[in-house]
Structures are given as C-alpha cells and as structure tokens.
N, C-alpha and C positions, 0 to 999 in steps of 0.2 A: 433710286439709289442715289446717294451723294457721297462725295468723298471731300475731306478737308485735311491740310496739314496744320498741325498745332505745334508751336515752338514751345519747348520746355526746358528747363535747366539741364536735362539730360540729352538734350537734341531733339530734332523734329520727330513728332509722334504723327499717326495718321489714324482718323476716323473714318469709318464707312457707314453711312446711315442707310438703315432699312425702316423708313418711317410707316408708321400706321396712319390710316385716314383720320380717325378720331381718337389719338392717343390719350392714355390716361396715365402711363407710366413711362419711363425709359429703362431699358435693360442695357446696360454698358458691360461688355465682356471682352478680356482680353485673353490671349493665347498663352501657352505654356513657354518654358526656356528651350525646347528644341523644334518649334514649329510655330505656324503662323495662324491667320485667321482662316485658312482654309481647312482646319480641322473640322471634321464631320459633324460633332456636336455643335460648334459654333455656327456653321451653315446652316444645320437644320433649324435651329432656335430663330435665325436670321429670317428664314422662309416662314416658320409656323406662327411666331409672337405677334407680328403686326396685324394679323387677321383678329387678333384678340385684345386689341386696343393698347398694344406695348410696341413702341418705337425700339427697334434694336440698333445699337451702336457698337459696331466691331472695332475695337482699339488695337492699333499696331504698335508697339513699344518702340522707342528711338532706335534701339539696336537692330530691330528688324527692318526698319525704314532705311537705315544706313547700309543694309546688306551684310551685316555681320552674322555669323553663324552660331556664336556663342553668347548665351544672355550673361549681362554683368551682375554684379553682387546684389542681393535683395533691397538693401538701402537705394540703389540707383533705379531699381524698377519702381520703388515707391515714389521716387522724385519725378519720374516719367507719368506716373498715374496721377500725382497730384496736379501736373501741369495741365493735363487734358480735362480735369473734372470741370473747371469752370464753362468750358465748351460744352460738355456733357448736360450740364444743367441750363443752358441757355433757353431751350423750350419752356422753362418754367414749371416743369412737372417733376415729381419725386423720382429720384433715380436709384435703380438697383445696382449694386456694385457687384460686378462677377467676373468670373475668369475661370481658365482651365490650367490644373497643375499649378505651376509658379504664379500664374495669374490670380488663382484662387487664393493664395497666400497673401498676395498683395491686397485683394480686395478685403480680406479678413482683418489684416494689419491696421488698414487705413479707414475702415468704415465709420468709425465713431468721429474721427477727426475730421473726416469730409462730410458728414452729415448724411451718409447714405442711408435709404429707406430700409434697405435690406441687403443681404448678400446671397449670391448664388455661386456655391463651389463646385465646379465641375472636376472630377478626378483629383480630388484634393490629396496631395502627396503626403500622408499622415507621417511617413518616415522614408528614408532612401531604402531600395530593395536590398532585403537580407539584413537591414539593421533596424529592427523595431525599438531598439533601446534608444535611438536617436529620433524620438517623438517630436512632431510639431503639433501636438494637439493643443497646446496653449494658445497658439494662433487662432485656431478655429473655435476654441472655447471662448476666446477673448473678443470675438467679433462685434458684441455689444448690441446686435440687431438680429431681427427674424432671419435665420440662415437655413438654406436648403443645400444639403450635400448630394450629389449625384455621383455614385461610385460604381464602378465595374465590379462584378462579383469575384473576379480573379486578378484584381489589380495588385502588381507586386509593391506598389508604393503604399499600400494599406487596403486589406479587404474589408468589407462592411462590418464583420464580425469583431475587427480590431479597434473599431471607434470607440471611444470612452462615452459614458452617459454624459448626456448635456442637453442644452435647451434647443438644439439645432434639430431639424428635420432630416432624414435620410432616405433616399430611394436608391434601391439596388438595380442594376442593369445585369440580369442573369449572364454569366460566363463572360463577361466584358473585361478586357484588359485596361491598361491605362489610357488607351485611345479609343476605349469602347469597342474593340474589334472583338467580335466572337468568332470561335473556331467552326468550320464547316459541320463538325460532327454535333455541334450545340443543338438543343431543342428549340431553339428561337433563331430566327434568320436576322442577317445584319440589319435588313430594314425595320423589323420589329424591335431590334435593340434599341434603334434611332428613335422609334416611336415612343418606347418606354421613356426616353429622356424628355422629349418635347409634351408629352401628355402630362409628365409629373411637374414640369416648369409652368405649363398653361394652368394646371391645378392650382399650384402654389401661388402664383402671381394674382390668381383669381380671389384668393383668400386674404391679401394683402389690402389693409385698409379699405 
C-alpha cells in the first residue's frame, strides 16, 4: 500500500494505492459526499481486486484531505478528479473510473473527457431521497463507456427498479441501503452483501477488454 498527495486546482487530493502483482487494469474509486475511503464497499474492493490483476487506487477528494465535512459543488468535485487523473494513468494501464454516490456521478460526468476505459458506479444517487422527479439519469446514461452500477435493493437514492433502460449493467445488493448496509432481519448477512459487490465487480472487470 502506497499513499501519495496530488496537487489539484481544487486543493491537495490523496491517492492510496493497493497494487496488484501483475496488474492489467487500474480501478480508481472515490468516496461520496458524506464519507471517505473507509466505506465498506471501497475497502472490500481494495482487498479483493488486486488478486485479480487490478490495482486499486482509493482517491480522497481535496475537501476530505482538508478535513472539511461538507462536499463542495459537483463542478469542484470534477476539478479534483481531473487533477488526479494523470497520476492514476502513470502505471500506463487502462483506468476504470469509479466512485460511490457523488463519486459515481463524477466518474460518469468525466469518463469520456478523461479517456476512462469504463465506469464503476457504486450506489449511484439517481435522485435525492423522496424526490424521484429530480432524476440524474442523464449523467449515468451519458457516461459513454462500459458502465456497471452496483445498487442496494433498498437505496433511498434510487432502487434498482427505478433505473431507466440503458446500455449499462446493474447488479442489485439485496436489502442494501445507500451504504450497502443490510438489516439484521434480512435473508442475507452483511458479509454476504459485500461479497455480492466484490463478485460482481471481479466478474465485470474480467469481461473488459
């Protein structure tokens, strides 16, 4: 594991690398607007993917590195992501652009511009809770590259059945909320829910190129 600080126009960002021994891809994933790279799904991917030839880069946006508690406007998040992209590409491998929640939106918005090989959208916030009329489907549908959405079955920001038809793939994490937390009464354990995520991503990256 290696950590580096990257200067961007939005401030200093941080990349924590989890390298594969013989990598063929880089999966770069950032966090949401209310949390960091300690999110269970990001940590699980960092543990699982290197064993399948994928180096994982966990990216902390400048606002998190600066210790702030509230994320800035989407445009500022895009600036931070653009700023770290050259470092993500330094290994000379195709880079999958990914993130959870707000980070997934950033990945979708910038994928074509940055030359991403694909997009991994974890807990894509299709709409604000209780406001399905304020859809962000356009960002997802406009990613322009192969895209996998991994969505909790009970995500208040958009349940799997709410997603429009499109060229993306979608994996449901049964009973999961926006953080992929499953209730104790669920017919699936928390560990099994996380395995659904990692298995889906491993299978998907194996199908890329």
